[in-house]
LUMTI-273184 format. One line per field, with one value per residue (C-alpha): x negated, y negated, z; residue in one letter; residue number from 0. Coordinates in steps of 0.001 Angstrom, whole numbers. Layout:
residues N
X c(X,...) .
Y c(Y,...) .
Z c(Z,...) .
aa c(A,...) .
i c(NUM,...) .
END
This chain:
residues 550
X c(7134,9577,7793,10561,14388,15615,19524,22151,25910,26379,28789,26888,23756,23302,20062,17069,13800,12308,8341,7726,4365,3301,3640,6648,8716,11518,14783,16442,19068,21946,24991,26827,24081,24199,21609,23989,24353,20799,21372,24353,22903,20135,22824,24382,20690,20195,23382,26173,29404,30500,32943,33695,33970,30159,30125,30235,34045,33949,31300,31480,29390,26524,23328,20599,17248,15205,10860,9191,5619,5012,2135,1413,2472,6098,8659,10901,8786,9934,13089,13363,11384,13985,16267,13908,13285,9016,8097,4756,2079,455,3726,6153,9521,12436,16449,19263,22500,25315,28620,31679,34134,36857,34906,32749,29724,26095,22986,19318,16131,13301,14812,17335,20702,21332,24820,24910,24590,21265,19866,21334,19810,16660,17116,16943,13211,12579,14251,15685,18230,19122,21847,24673,27531,24768,25701,22842,18818,18285,21970,22478,22437,21828,18478,17435,15511,13471,12045,11739,9806,7549,6909,5882,3852,5968,5331,8577,7017,6803,10998,11121,9886,11103,14366,13476,12835,15593,18231,16344,16272,20208,20903,19267,20566,24293,23507,22281,25234,27901,25914,26195,29725,30386,28717,29695,33065,31952,30481,32961,32923,29478,28618,31644,30255,26785,27543,29231,26758,24214,26150,25968,22839,22116,19527,18470,19107,20722,23758,21949,20374,23393,25953,22885,22619,26232,26064,23880,25818,28859,27064,25348,29348,30472,27373,27849,31621,29518,26700,29603,29413,26361,23780,26139,26161,22743,21527,23075,22906,25698,24152,23234,19604,20419,21854,18959,16616,18931,18784,14939,14573,16492,15667,11723,11758,12477,10351,7795,10705,10520,8780,12489,12766,9844,11004,14079,11968,9735,13036,14455,11101,11376,14747,13795,11437,13613,16204,14088,12303,16505,17459,15171,15528,19312,18308,16043,18734,21359,18933,18068,21955,22861,24268,25340,29017,28897,26151,27537,30884,28775,26878,30263,31604,28402,28695,32671,31620,28740,31215,34139,31777,30840,33823,34738,32331,32841,28911,27071,26470,22490,23236,24568,20972,20268,23576,22742,19844,21474,23979,21469,19358,23154,23623,20038,20115,23222,20646,17968,20413,20896,17196,17420,19826,18275,15106,16372,18249,15120,13249,15592,15822,11811,12490,15037,12720,9731,12565,14086,10167,9471,12468,11421,7839,9929,12156,9178,7302,9918,11198,7618,8113,11503,10002,7175,9445,12298,9244,8029,11560,12120,8839,10152,13760,12670,11045,14024,16268,17826,16810,19608,19924,18222,17588,17154,16687,19592,18363,21695,22554,23214,23841,20860,19039,15558,15553,15654,18502,17975,20674,18971,20272,19423,21852,21847,23951,23857,24195,23908,26374,27340,27733,24748,26823,25565,24079,26958,29982,27642,26022,27464,25997,23558,22413,22201,20374,17769,17932,16942,13967,12641,13164,11413,8916,8480,8457,6607,3930,6797,8157,9745,10459,8188,10428,12463,15046,16664,19698,20396,18668,17766,21701,22545,19065,16679,14061,11273,13826,13590,9633,9451,11550,10018,6031,7472,8324,4806,3679,5811,4630,1165,2272,4988,6824,9238,11618,13875,17947,17434,18252,15678,12579,10533,10959,10745,7405,5878,5966,3320,5672,8826,11726,14330,18000,19296,22773,23493,26625,25576,28329,31098,29176,28062,24866,22730,19167,15950,11937,9267,8109,4142,2832,4819,7072,7255,6824,9668,12054,11296,11747,14976,15941,15100,16767,19794,20412,18523,15052,13048,9284,10051,11343,8127,5905,7378,7141,3884,3320,4820,3147,4,1254,1889) .
Y c(-83557,-86094,-89325,-91614,-92271,-94842,-95813,-98242,-98833,-96484,-97916,-100166,-100222,-102511,-101378,-99912,-98355,-96197,-94902,-91618,-90157,-86751,-86370,-87621,-90284,-91670,-93747,-95716,-97840,-99398,-96893,-98003,-99735,-96792,-93836,-91056,-93046,-92510,-88594,-88762,-90471,-87609,-85394,-86711,-86235,-83154,-81586,-81888,-82263,-85551,-87851,-91019,-92426,-93173,-95954,-98929,-100708,-103099,-101206,-98616,-96295,-95203,-93512,-91793,-90522,-88497,-87965,-85121,-84241,-80854,-78408,-76357,-73133,-74676,-72228,-75011,-74854,-71612,-72104,-74903,-73182,-70214,-73034,-74374,-77759,-78091,-81522,-82523,-80505,-82810,-85647,-85587,-84249,-86401,-85547,-87782,-87981,-90474,-90841,-92896,-94801,-92786,-89076,-88264,-87622,-86112,-85087,-84720,-83150,-85650,-86165,-83414,-83385,-80227,-78805,-80333,-76287,-76546,-79307,-77413,-74416,-77249,-78292,-75336,-74867,-78363,-79980,-78165,-80477,-79108,-80995,-80479,-79452,-77896,-74472,-73826,-73194,-71143,-71016,-68847,-65133,-64791,-65977,-64640,-61407,-63473,-65934,-62639,-60867,-65025,-64706,-61370,-60579,-57846,-56352,-54836,-54132,-49982,-50321,-52871,-50172,-47292,-48385,-49695,-45852,-44746,-47181,-45755,-42710,-42711,-44315,-41821,-39218,-40664,-41066,-37255,-36160,-38374,-36729,-33479,-33621,-35155,-32098,-29264,-30095,-29873,-26388,-24140,-25409,-26155,-22823,-21354,-23578,-23068,-19260,-19329,-21471,-19044,-15969,-17511,-18454,-20884,-22056,-25389,-25896,-22295,-23641,-25116,-22119,-19830,-21957,-22021,-17633,-17911,-19992,-17979,-14774,-15745,-17077,-13938,-12253,-14648,-13750,-10099,-9877,-11603,-9412,-6292,-4029,-5811,-2295,-142,-2786,-3264,21,3551,6285,4268,521,-2358,-1105,2839,1239,-973,1926,4461,1928,1178,4781,5264,2227,3370,5622,3264,1403,1730,1718,-2371,-4689,-6355,-2964,-3600,-7039,-5410,-3004,-6174,-7971,-5388,-4320,-7765,-6994,-4128,-6050,-9163,-6546,-4545,-8120,-9147,-6066,-6048,-9421,-8700,-5638,-7621,-10579,-8049,-6814,-10436,-11626,-8019,-8512,-6756,-7984,-6247,-9059,-11787,-11031,-11035,-14827,-15890,-15400,-16259,-19451,-20067,-19456,-22010,-24483,-23327,-24050,-27574,-28940,-27837,-29581,-32539,-32436,-31312,-27731,-28288,-30018,-26710,-25416,-29133,-29297,-25725,-26620,-29893,-28112,-25598,-28336,-29874,-26758,-26375,-29835,-28946,-26047,-28336,-31306,-28810,-28161,-32579,-32977,-30616,-32290,-35805,-34554,-32978,-36559,-38331,-36377,-36844,-40901,-40767,-39265,-41963,-44483,-43579,-43817,-46402,-47964,-46836,-48066,-51532,-51162,-50720,-53506,-55820,-54601,-55612,-59216,-59676,-58796,-61703,-64478,-63369,-64404,-67207,-68986,-68224,-70641,-72719,-72832,-73303,-77199,-78296,-77852,-74756,-72252,-69681,-69673,-66477,-65599,-62422,-61272,-58086,-55983,-53669,-51326,-52701,-50797,-49786,-52561,-53285,-54896,-51924,-50821,-53989,-57048,-59634,-62574,-64726,-64452,-66789,-66134,-70087,-68792,-65780,-62555,-64583,-61844,-63257,-64341,-66309,-69825,-71262,-69959,-69748,-73188,-76336,-79348,-80377,-77200,-76148,-78742,-77505,-73774,-75110,-77068,-74223,-72104,-74276,-74494,-70699,-70146,-72919,-70469,-68964,-72562,-72398,-76067,-78555,-81749,-81326,-83792,-83848,-85126,-86583,-83880,-85103,-85890,-86392,-85409,-87638,-87906,-84887,-83613,-85720,-85524,-82153,-82830,-85126,-83296,-80485,-82248,-83879,-80130,-79452,-82616,-81335,-78688,-80148,-83570,-84805,-87178,-87577,-89802,-90240,-92153,-91645,-93386,-91174,-89340,-92354,-92771,-89572,-91100,-91625,-93351,-95814,-97289,-99197,-99315,-102520,-104095,-107833,-110039,-112877,-114099,-112343,-109179,-106495,-104819,-101735,-102365,-100009,-101288,-99776,-101183,-101920,-101497,-104457,-103880,-100380,-101518,-104396,-101429,-98752,-101155,-102108,-98010,-98335,-101100,-102020,-105455,-107507,-106084,-106808,-107250,-104100,-102401,-103703,-102260,-99084,-98411,-99633,-97132,-94403,-95085,-94806,-91635,-90122) .
Z c(82751,82216,81150,80065,79984,77603,78668,76927,77827,80312,83322,85243,82452,79691,78838,80949,80274,82738,82889,85661,86516,87915,91261,93849,92657,94742,93733,96212,96987,98874,98396,95363,93823,91240,91759,90379,87277,86440,87195,85310,82379,82728,82505,79266,77767,78743,77355,80371,79562,78414,80061,78274,81460,81031,78267,79163,79527,75917,74164,71068,72418,75236,74440,76415,75818,77519,76665,77598,77050,77546,76983,73372,74273,76510,75951,74638,71104,70482,71423,68731,65949,66134,64780,62557,64471,64236,66443,65682,67477,70506,70240,73259,72682,72848,72753,72959,73201,71692,73915,71753,73598,71800,72703,69982,70927,69364,70705,69147,69388,67142,64981,63967,64945,67370,69126,72891,74011,72474,74732,77528,76934,76170,79473,81263,80477,81305,84427,87617,89323,92995,94485,97414,94441,91672,90544,88298,89253,92930,93558,90091,91024,87561,87949,91223,90011,87679,90108,92810,89825,89587,93135,93813,90667,89880,86971,84918,81602,82058,82600,79792,77872,78847,78121,74885,74178,76072,73768,70348,71170,72272,69493,67329,69497,68433,64356,64507,66088,63917,61471,62510,63264,59694,58446,60114,59079,55233,56215,55056,51728,50939,52006,49879,46735,47110,47078,44264,42307,44175,42403,39185,39225,36186,35244,33986,30252,30013,28532,25548,24598,25048,22706,20406,20641,20550,17243,15402,16198,15232,11875,11561,11627,8708,6738,7098,5811,2554,2263,2781,-235,-1783,-937,-3520,-5910,-6382,-5271,-5458,-7654,-9569,-8614,-10567,-10261,-11287,-14793,-15448,-14383,-17428,-19520,-19777,-19998,-23442,-24762,-23849,-26115,-29339,-27950,-30820,-33211,-33439,-31988,-30293,-28561,-27116,-25601,-24351,-22547,-21214,-20158,-18150,-16517,-14491,-14130,-12346,-10041,-9862,-8786,-6555,-4934,-4039,-2974,-300,761,1082,3302,5536,5425,6592,9470,10378,10515,12004,16081,18819,19613,23412,23534,22097,23856,27116,26150,25434,28898,30833,28819,29832,33336,33312,31689,33936,36962,35536,35088,38506,40410,37648,36895,33498,33014,32987,36343,38164,39240,40775,42511,44225,45546,46838,48641,49964,51604,53006,54515,55983,56958,59515,61098,61483,62776,65244,65905,65569,68062,70976,70421,70787,73958,75411,74354,75709,79149,79253,78391,81635,83817,82903,83256,86999,88188,86534,88677,92202,91109,90904,93096,95786,94025,94541,98056,99234,97093,98921,102066,101911,100141,103069,105862,103761,103821,107032,108218,106690,108182,111965,110678,108337,111598,110778,113603,113957,109929,108690,105022,103219,99588,99083,96104,95179,92485,88726,85902,84244,81892,80329,84128,85769,88162,90246,91455,93604,95655,97848,100979,104079,107246,109098,112536,115147,114220,110904,108064,105072,102038,98921,99664,98273,99873,103569,103677,104288,101890,104562,104943,101383,100315,103056,102050,98473,99805,101938,98856,96924,98653,99460,95653,94748,93006,91630,89674,86879,85338,86251,86626,89680,90712,93867,95034,98266,99774,103253,103210,107128,108438,110039,112513,112275,110073,107490,108488,107574,104388,103372,103892,102058,98611,98896,98880,96049,93961,93683,91189,89985,89084,91965,91496,94885,95472,99116,101794,104266,104984,105943,102345,101098,102953,100735,97454,95204,92985,94470,92387,93554,92255,92620,91461,90750,89577,87375,84686,85992,85153,87732,86266,87269,87570,88456,88875,90123,93283,94742,97429,99487,97750,99371,102469,102397,101014,103418,106259,104703,104815,108912,109745,107277,105815,107927,108053,111198,111756,114338,111191,108959,111181,111427,107913,107640,110130,108019,104843,106882,108241,104578) .
aa c(M,L,R,Q,L,S,I,R,D,V,V,L,I,D,R,L,E,L,E,F,E,P,G,L,G,V,L,T,G,E,T,G,A,G,K,S,I,L,L,D,S,L,G,L,A,L,G,V,R,A,D,T,G,L,V,R,S,G,Q,P,Q,A,S,V,A,A,E,F,E,L,P,A,D,H,P,V,F,A,L,L,S,E,Q,G,I,E,P,E,P,G,E,P,L,L,V,R,R,T,L,K,A,D,G,G,S,R,A,F,A,G,P,V,G,V,P,A,S,L,L,R,D,I,A,N,G,L,V,E,I,H,G,Q,H,D,D,R,G,L,L,N,P,R,G,H,R,A,L,L,D,L,Y,G,R,V,D,A,S,A,V,A,A,G,W,A,E,I,E,R,L,S,S,E,L,G,T,A,R,E,A,S,E,A,A,E,R,D,R,E,W,L,E,H,A,A,K,E,I,A,A,L,A,P,E,T,G,E,E,T,T,L,S,E,Q,R,A,A,M,Q,A,G,A,K,A,G,E,T,L,T,G,L,D,E,L,L,G,G,S,E,G,A,L,A,Q,L,R,A,A,A,R,K,I,E,R,G,A,A,D,H,P,L,L,A,E,A,L,A,S,L,D,R,A,L,I,E,G,S,E,A,E,D,R,I,A,R,A,A,E,A,L,A,F,D,P,A,R,L,E,A,V,E,A,R,L,F,D,I,R,G,L,A,R,K,H,R,V,E,P,D,A,L,A,A,L,G,E,E,L,Q,G,K,L,A,L,I,E,A,G,G,E,R,I,A,Q,L,E,S,E,L,A,D,A,R,T,R,F,D,E,A,V,G,K,L,R,E,A,R,T,M,A,A,T,R,L,D,E,A,V,A,G,E,L,H,P,L,K,L,D,A,A,R,F,R,T,A,I,T,E,A,E,P,G,A,F,G,I,D,R,V,E,F,E,V,S,T,N,P,G,A,P,F,G,P,L,T,K,I,A,S,G,G,E,L,S,R,F,I,L,A,L,K,V,A,L,A,E,A,G,T,A,Q,T,M,I,F,D,E,I,D,R,G,V,G,G,S,V,A,S,A,I,G,E,R,L,A,R,L,A,E,K,S,Q,L,L,V,V,T,H,S,P,Q,V,A,A,R,A,A,H,H,Y,R,I,E,K,A,H,E,D,G,V,T,R,T,F,V,R,K,L,A,P,D,E,R,R,E,E,I,A,R,M,L,S,G,A,A,I,T,D,E,A,R,A,Q,A,A,R,L,L,E,A,A) .
i c(0,1,2,3,4,5,6,7,8,9,10,11,12,13,14,15,16,17,18,19,20,21,22,23,24,25,26,27,28,29,30,31,32,33,34,35,36,37,38,39,40,41,42,43,44,45,46,47,48,49,50,51,52,53,54,55,56,57,58,59,60,61,62,63,64,65,66,67,68,69,70,71,72,73,74,75,76,77,78,79,80,81,82,83,84,85,86,87,88,89,90,91,92,93,94,95,96,97,98,99,100,101,102,103,104,105,106,107,108,109,110,111,112,113,114,115,116,117,118,119,120,121,122,123,124,125,126,127,128,129,130,131,132,133,134,135,136,137,138,139,140,141,142,143,144,145,146,147,148,149,150,151,152,153,154,155,156,157,158,159,160,161,162,163,164,165,166,167,168,169,170,171,172,173,174,175,176,177,178,179,180,181,182,183,184,185,186,187,188,189,190,191,192,193,194,195,196,197,198,199,200,201,202,203,204,205,206,207,208,209,210,211,212,213,214,215,216,217,218,219,220,221,222,223,224,225,226,227,228,229,230,231,232,233,234,235,236,237,238,239,240,241,242,243,244,245,246,247,248,249,250,251,252,253,254,255,256,257,258,259,260,261,262,263,264,265,266,267,268,269,270,271,272,273,274,275,276,277,278,279,280,281,282,283,284,285,286,287,288,289,290,291,292,293,294,295,296,297,298,299,300,301,302,303,304,305,306,307,308,309,310,311,312,313,314,315,316,317,318,319,320,321,322,323,324,325,326,327,328,329,330,331,332,333,334,335,336,337,338,339,340,341,342,343,344,345,346,347,348,349,350,351,352,353,354,355,356,357,358,359,360,361,362,363,364,365,366,367,368,369,370,371,372,373,374,375,376,377,378,379,380,381,382,383,384,385,386,387,388,389,390,391,392,393,394,395,396,397,398,399,400,401,402,403,404,405,406,407,408,409,410,411,412,413,414,415,416,417,418,419,420,421,422,423,424,425,426,427,428,429,430,431,432,433,434,435,436,437,438,439,440,441,442,443,444,445,446,447,448,449,450,451,452,453,454,455,456,457,458,459,460,461,462,463,464,465,466,467,468,469,470,471,472,473,474,475,476,477,478,479,480,481,482,483,484,485,486,487,488,489,490,491,492,493,494,495,496,497,498,499,500,501,502,503,504,505,506,507,508,509,510,511,512,513,514,515,516,517,518,519,520,521,522,523,524,525,526,527,528,529,530,531,532,533,534,535,536,537,538,539,540,541,542,543,544,545,546,547,548,549) .
END
């Protein structure tokens, strides 16, 4: 609720501190005293577009601060938290605005500078201002659906959850379709490349193995050229070993004749042994270096095929096998993508069916709530002298969303046979104010802001209608803080707190003052409202009776 309003240098107000309390408070005063200045000042603090005409003449700037006392769980705190503003727990919320004479303005939430637009967002949760030209609150169709749901305690969570599921599945389906379309464009190339790699069937590390085999066989071919003819030189009937054996046989026959011959024979025997071993090693080496030229050709051909395919796909030869698996995986995803799309389409169809069912139940609940609301408002119209008027809650089709498919708008018909239409277009100024009051009374249990301000809601009415307005305002004030700018003594008598707005002229300067009235002063002010400038005893007596009746 609004606890305090501090105004500096706004039009006729140089300095004003006002404290407010719960319940019904009225602001009265003679025409031109400055009641509208108070509302303009509050509007400035709540982010309304600044008008330099509000700055008091001769002053560099105007400033207005409004202090609100709010419960710890009030939604405004969540809004502030989103902006990184954390008011002190248990402390009142102070919103402030300064306006320079040259047009510059600054806004604050607590000690933190904020955009004026944030003040407007905050104000939506703090104050409702209802006047003859108000285009917000109850007169804004965008809020009618929420008000109807609050009034009827309509639970739209199933619809909201259903819509969230539809949006999730639609997004997934769109992504899956885009991926499938992109993959489908590459299918032909994928199939060709995957088939090509699969036909070659390369293995990881195969290029290295083949390269080593090729090098070994090429080395064998070179070594084979070196060994060619060695078997004839060493072995054979006329080879070196055969000649050594022949020499050994000749020496053996004369070895006994001289010791040196015996030693020569021993040397030849050793040479024959070493030569035989060399012949054996050469044979084995030749066997080891032997290769199949056809095998070398086959190894080289596969090696070249692997390297060529690797160059084609711009990968290392050892990565070909993994690339083949990747391409096969992409082809599998294309096939699986079609299955996933079909699954998502089925899930989405089911989600829409559930959403339609929830929407049907929500429409039924809203229709029942609308009927009750129409009856409640109708019951308030007669006492407010709107007997010929009719009210209805129109529910029409809207684009689907988290709220369902319902567009809700409050409509009125002010005369028998006249068509229904929006409040702002059908009702006159006085009628509009009374329609707003009737709606607020009917919607009292679904109230939004805890502070409501009514600007001359009783304009153009009097007598029993004014009494009915006062009674309803007092009823609303039992659960909310109401501030009412009024010219009606019947309304003023219902107030728990009465403020008089006065204008004074001192030293050629005109100033506006506001002061809270004591009980005796209240009777005098109501008497003035009854009789005009000259207050009579009869007016005082009538004022006393009004106060006693309230």
